[in-house]
N, C-alpha and C positions, 0 to 999 in steps of 0.2 A: 727943112723937113722935120715935123714933129714926131715924137714917139707916139704910136697909136695908143689911144686910151680905150681899154676894153671893159672897164667896170670899176669896182671899188678898189682904191689904192691900198696897198699894204706894205709895211716896212719889212724888207728882207735883209738879213745880215749876209752880205756877199763877201767873198774873199777880198783882202785888202788890195790886191793887185789887179782886180777885175772891176770893170765898170761898163757902162753902156754908152753908146753913141749912135746917133741916127744918121751919121754922115756917110757911112759906108767906106770910110777911109781908115784902114787899120793903123796908119802912122799918126793919126791925130789922137791926142789924149782927150778922153771924155771929160767934160766939165761938170758932170752930175755927181757931186759929193765924192770925187775921186780921192781927195785927201783924207777923208774920214773913213773911206771904205764902205760907205752906205750908198745905196742907189734907190731912188723912188721908182719902183717897178709896179706894174699893175698885175692883178691876179691872173695867172696863166690858166686858171680853171674856167674863166668866163667864157671863152669861145675856143674850142679845141683847135680849129684851123689857125686862127690868128696866134694862139698860144704857141703852137709849134713853129709858126713862122718867126716869132720873136726869138725862140730859142735857137733855130737853126739857120735862118736866112740872114747871112751877114750883109746882104745888100740893103737890109732895112735896119737892122740893129746888130752891131758886131762888138765882140768882147776883145779888149786889147790890153796890152801891158805898156807901161810907161816907156819902155825901151823898144818895144815892138819887135817881134820875131815869131816865126811860124810855129815852132814847138811851144813857146809860151802862149801863143794865141790858142792853140788846140787845148792845151792843158787848162787854160782859163775857161774856155767854153765848157769843157767837160765838168770842171768843178762847179761852175755856176749852175749848170744843168742839174747837178747833184743837189745843190742847195734848193733850187726850185722844185725838184721832185719831192724832197722832204717836206717842203712847205705845202705842196699839193696833198701829200698823204696826211699831214696835220689837219688841213681843211676838211678832208673827208672824214677823218676820225671825229672832229668836232661835230660836224653835221650828223653823222651816224649816232653819236652818243646821245645828243639831245633828243633826236627823233626816236631812238630806242627807249629812252627814259619816258618820253611822252606816251608812247604806245603802252609801256608797262604800267605806268601810273593810271592811265585811263582804263586799261583792261582789267586790272586787279580788283577795282571796285565797280567795274561795269559789267560786261557780259560774263565775267568769271562768276559773279554773284548769281546770275541767271542759271548757269549750268550747275553751280554748287547747290543752290537751294532746290533745284529740280531733282537732284539725285539723293541728297541726304535724307529726304523723307522716307525713302524705301526701307532703310535699315531699321528704324524703331517702330515699324508698323504695329507689331503685336504689343510692344511695351506701351505705346500711347493708347491703344484700345483698352488694355488692362487698366491704365491710369484713369481713363474716362469712366470705366465701370466702377472702379473703386471710389472715385470722387462722387459719383452719383449715389452710391450706396451710403457713403458717409453723410450726405445731405438728407437723404430721404429714408434711410434704413432699408431700402430694397435695391437689389441689383437692376441695372439697366438691361432691358431685353436685347437680345442679340441683334435684331434688325435695327434698333435705335442706335446701338454702338456702331454698326456699319454706316448708319446715316450720319452720325457725327464725324466718323472718319472720312466719309465722302465729302462732307463739308470742308474739313481741314484740307483735303486735297484740292477741292474745287475753288476754294478762296484764293489760291495762289494765282491761277490764270485770271480770275476776276480782278484781283489787285493789279495784275499786269495790264489788263485792259484799261483800268483807270490810269495807270502810269503812262500808257501810250497816248491817252488823251491829254495828259499834262505835259508830255515831252515837247510838243511843238511850241506852245506858249512859253515854257521855261527857256527853251533854246533861243528864242527870239528876245525875250525880256532880259534874261540874265546872261546870255552867251552860253557857248557850249561847255566851256571849262567850269564856270560857276554853277551850271545846271547839275553837272556830275557831283560837285562838292556838296551842294544843297541836298542832293538826292540821298546822301548818307544819313540825313535826319531819320528817314524811314528805317534804315538799317539799324541804327542805334536803338530806336524805339522797339523795333521787333526783337532784337537780341535781348533787351531788357525783359520783355514779356516772356520770351522763351525761358530765360535763365531762372526766373522766379515763379514760373507757372506751377511747378511741382510743390514748392514751398507754400504757395498760396492756395494750393488745392483747387485750381481753376483750369479746366480744359478750354474755357472761353478765351483765356489769355493766348493759348496756342493758336486758336482760330483767328484772333485779331492780329497776332504776329505774322501768320501766314498771309493775311491780307496786306499788311504793310510791307513785308519783304517782296510781295508780288508787285506792289506799286513801284518799289525801288527797281526791280528788274525790268518793268515796263519802261520806265524812264531811261535807264541805261542802255537797254537794247536799241533804242532809237537815237539817243544823243551821241553815244560813243562812236559808231561808225560814221556819223555826220561830222564829228569833231576831227577824227583821224583822217577821213577822206578829204576834208578841207585843209588840213595841215600838211599833207604829204606832197612831195614833189610829183610832177606829172608822170615821170617815168616809173614811180613806185606807188602810184595812187591805188591801183588794184591790190597790190600785195599788202600795203599798209592797212587798207580798209578790211582785208580779209583776216587781219589779226583779231578782229572781234570774234570770228568763228573759232580761232585758235583758243582764245581765252574761254569761250563757252565749253569747248571740249575739255580743256584743262580743268575747268570747274567741275564738270561732270566726273572726271576721273578722281579728282581730289575728294569730292563728296563720297564717291564709292569707297575709296581707301580709308578715309576718316570714319566712315560708317561700319567698318568691319567690327565683328564682335570683339576682336582682340584690342580694339582701340576705343572709340566712343559709341559703339553700337550696342553695348550691353544694357541690362535693365536699369542700372543706376546712373549711367552717364548720358542718357539721351537728352536731358535738358541742356547739357554743355554742348552736345552735338548740334542741336538746333541753334544755340546761341553763338556757335563758332563763326557765323556769318559776320560777326563784329570785327574779326581780325582783318579780312581784306578791306573792310570799310575804313578802319583806322589807318591802314597802310596808304590808302588813297588820300585820305585827309592830310597825312604827313608829307606826301610827295607831290601831288598834283598842283598845289598852290605855287610851287617853285618853277613851274613850267609855263610856256607861253599859251595864249589863247589862239584860236583859229584865225590866221591872217585874213581869210576871206570874210569872216564875220566882222572883223575889226574895220576893214575897208569898206565893204559893200553895205553891211547893215548899220554900222556905227559911223562910217565916214571919217574914221581916225587914221589918216595915212601914216603919221609918225608911229603910232602903236603897231600898225601893220608892218612897217619896215623893221622895227625893233623885234617883232615876233619872227619875221623871216630871217633876220640876222642870226637869231638864236637857233632856229630850226635848220638853217642851211649853212651856217658858219660864214666865213668871209668870202664865199663864192659870189660870182656875179649874179645880181638880182635884177638886172635891167630887163631881161626877157620875161621873167615871171611877173614883175611889176607891170610891164606893159600889158600882159594878158589879163591881170587882175583889173587894171584900169579900164580895158576894153569891156570886161564883164560888168564893171561898176557903171560905165556909161550906158551899157545895154539895159541896166536895171534902174535907170532913173525915170521917175515919173509915175510909177504904178505900184500900188500896195501889194503885199504878199497875199496869195490866195488862201482861202480857208479850205479845209478838207473836202467839204461837199461841193465846192466850186470846181474842183479838179474834174469831176465827172461830167460837167456841162461844157467844159472848154474843149473845142474841136482840136486845138493845137496840142492837146495832151492825150489824144485818143490812144496812140500806140504806147505811150509811157504808162498810162493808167491800166490799160489792158494787160501789159506785160507784168506790171507790179501785182495785180490781182490774180492773174492766172498762175504765174510762177511762185508767188508767195503762198497761194493756196495749195499748189502742188507740193511745195516743200513741207507743209504741215500735214498734208494728207497722204504722203507717200509711204507712211508706216514706220518711219524712223522713230518718232516720239513714242509710238506705241511700244516699240522694243524697249525703251528706257523705262516707261511707266509701268510695264508689265513684263519686265525681263525675266523675272523669277517664274512667272507662269508659262512664258513661252519656252524656257529651258526645261521646265518640268514636263511640259507636253512633248518636248523632244527627248524625254527620258534621260535627262542629265541627273546624276545623283544629287539629292538635296543638300548634302554637305559641300558640294562643289559649285552650287549655283552662285554664291556671292563672288567667287573668284572669276567665274565665267562672265558675270556682269561687269567686273572691272576690265575684262578683256574687251568688251564692247566699247567702253569709253576710251580705252587705249587705242583701239583701231580707228575711231573717229579722229582722235588727236593726231595720230600719225598721218592719216590721209589729208587732213586740213593743212598740216605742215608742208606736205608735198605739194598740195594745190597752191599754197602761198608762194612757193618757190617757182612754180612753172606758169602761173597765171599770166604774167606779162609776156611769156613766149608763146604759149598755146592759145591764149584768148579766152574770153568769157563763154562764147557760144559752144566751143568745142568741149570745154569742161562740163557745161550743163548737159549737152546732148550725151556725152560719154557717160556721165554720172547716172542719168536716168536710164540710159540704155543697159548699163551693167546692173542697175538695181532691178530692172525688169527681168533680166536673165537669172540673177541669183534668187529673186523671190519665186520665180517659176520652179527652179530646182528645189527650193525649200518646200514648196507645196507638194511636189512629187515625193520628196523624202519623207514628209509627214504621212502621206498616204501609204507608203511602202514600209513604214518602220517596223510593222509586225512581221514582215516577210524576211527582212535581212537584219542581223544584229548590229551591223555597222551604220545603218541608216540614221540613228539619232546623232551620231558624230558628224555625218554629212550635213544634217539639218543645222547643227550648231555652227559648222564651218560656213554655211550659207548666211547665217545671221551675221557673222563676222565680216564676210565678204560684202554683204548688203550695206553694212555700216561704213565699211571702207569706201565703197562707191558713193555713198551719200556724202562723205567728208570730202572726197575729191571734187565733187561738182556742186550740188545744190546747197550744202551746208554753208559754204563761204561766199559763193558767187551771188546767190540770191540777195544776201544782205547788203551788197554794194550797189544793187540796181537803183535804189532810190537816190543814192549819192550821184551816180553818173548820168542817169536819164533825166533828172530834174535840175533846174537851175536854182540859183540862190533864193528866189522868191517863192518857189513852189516846193522846195526840198523839205522844210519842216512839216508842211501839210502832207506831203507824200509819206514821210515817216510815220505820221499819225495814222494814215490809212493803213500802211503796212503793219504797224503795231496792233491796231484794232483787229485787223484780219488774222494776224498770227495768233494772238491770245484767244480769239473766238474759236479758231480751228483747234487750238490746243485743248480748250475746254470741251469742244464737241468730241474730239478723239478720246479724251480721258473718260467721258461718260459713255460713249458708244462702243469702244473696243471690247469691253467685257461681253456685251451682247453679240458682237461680231464673233468673238471666240466661241460663244455658246451656240450660236446659230449655224455658223459655217464650219466649225470644227477644223478639220485639216485644211480646208479651203479659205482660211481666215485672211490670207494675203491676196486673194484674187482682186478685191476692190482696189487695193494699193497698187497692184500691177497695172490696172487700167489708168490710174492716176499718173504713174511713171511714164507710161506710153504717151499720154496726152502732154505731159511736160516736155518730153523729148521732141515730139512733133511740133509743138508750138515754138519751141526755141529755134528749131531748124528753119521754120517758115517765116517767123515774124520778129524775132529779136535781133536788132542790129548789133554788130560788133563795136565795142568801144575801146578796144585795146590801143594804147598809145596815142589817144586823141584827147585834145583839150575839151573843156566843158563847152566852149563856143563851137568847136567843130562837131561835137555830139549834137548840140542843139540845131545846127544847120542841117545835119543829116536827118534828124527826126522831123524837122520842118518839111523836108522834101518827101518823107514818107507819109506824113499827115496831109500834105497838100500836093499831091503828085502833079496836078495841073499847073501849079504855080512854082514848080521846082526850078524853072528856068529864070525866075525873077532875079536880076542881078542886084537889085536894091536891098534885098533882105540880108542882114548882116548878124543876126542873132535874135535872142528873145526880145519881146516887147519891153517897153519902157515902164519903170516902176517909180512911184512917188515915195513910198515908205515900205518898210519891211516889217510892219506890225500886223498881227492877225486881227 
């Protein structure tokens, strides 16, 4: 009888008087390296049931002493179990450390940059407008009319989502040609160029440099918003896929909070330091350039897109530690086989593919709902909303920091519970709560002249609204493209998602001031309608993906897209792919 082989072998230093035998006879001395006190034993983490059987079932493997005796046998078993437990803990720590470093390295120069550059522009608004007017006066000898100053400022704001739109279009080809990790690294070229323009704009007397810098940093944000969740979702183990992919939302919220803090008047938000404030985006970019090259590429990309099984195995070993990889490798191989023979689809081809109807509809509806639910409007015009709620002007900047802190806290909670609660419940609950708080906020604005405490209720509703957004739509929406699409359609899906997101952000940025002026106290009524639609669509049409592999999700979506063919026993996954190039 042979010792069961569970996976990757690892050398364990066992006590000198313990060893393993598969005979079931305690009186027989094991011949496996007994004299040296070392035993070739297989990783007990590979399969929990067999691992426990190896540890406890003496009919398969027993631990014995050379002189054999019951007390010695028990003591040997207990001490050997202790050694194995320490080995298991070491394996978990190795896996957790590399995965955590990968998440941090990808996030600090990825979605963190999106949130950071979205929020830091609010603090130097007046200073940049004054700089624009002074620059124009130095050039022409005449001050720039107020309406043209506002036009230049609107362009500076609007060029950020325009750059994001361009970055979203670049993200798919970059992710396929260069890989997920290299795309994030190359993306920092835009950050370095933008930071240089920001830093020297005042010295050069050029507000055009600020405009170009905002365009470039927008391109960087557009690429990272698409590539980072793709990279992390493909690198995470199945049981942590949702939680790891949601860290993109955590870094977005963290970037927003850091941008609000750094933009305080007491730090870099003053009239002399605003070029440094805008150029500070260089710091997270340099951190990513220093750390991400040391970490592995996406194993799925290496095996399925590049066909490099050795690099895939090496990446998995680094990400998972010495754990058993047989199950995950088998799943990846099945996905690779399912992806043989057909090229990757282009973004416009997704809309004509009947097999992707449910996925594309969910991506468009829920992606649009996330951008049109009113949360981005809170950040873009937080000061105006708080002033309308009669918050004192000197307290507005601190209230704005509170909004970012609320979203960060909520996303952290969502990341912890997503694998227990599921995606659908978080989305429905988030949109439902947002509907509730937006309704109360509208009533509070209407009654603020009747009761002195109504402005504070209105501010509380803003915080609660952002908390609800962070719990559900903020993180869950971002992982839909990873889980609902396979390896061949995922880059194109992220391109569609990115174009939609940045277009909606641009529309909201331009339209919200007119909504505030036209609807006054009822400014959140359109956003309430969007939240209701998001909750209803999620409950009726979005399938749950919690705890499922990519192939299992693909099978379920196939049944939903082709209900009449759902009984076909021959379908085993997505169609066959020949190449994964756009």
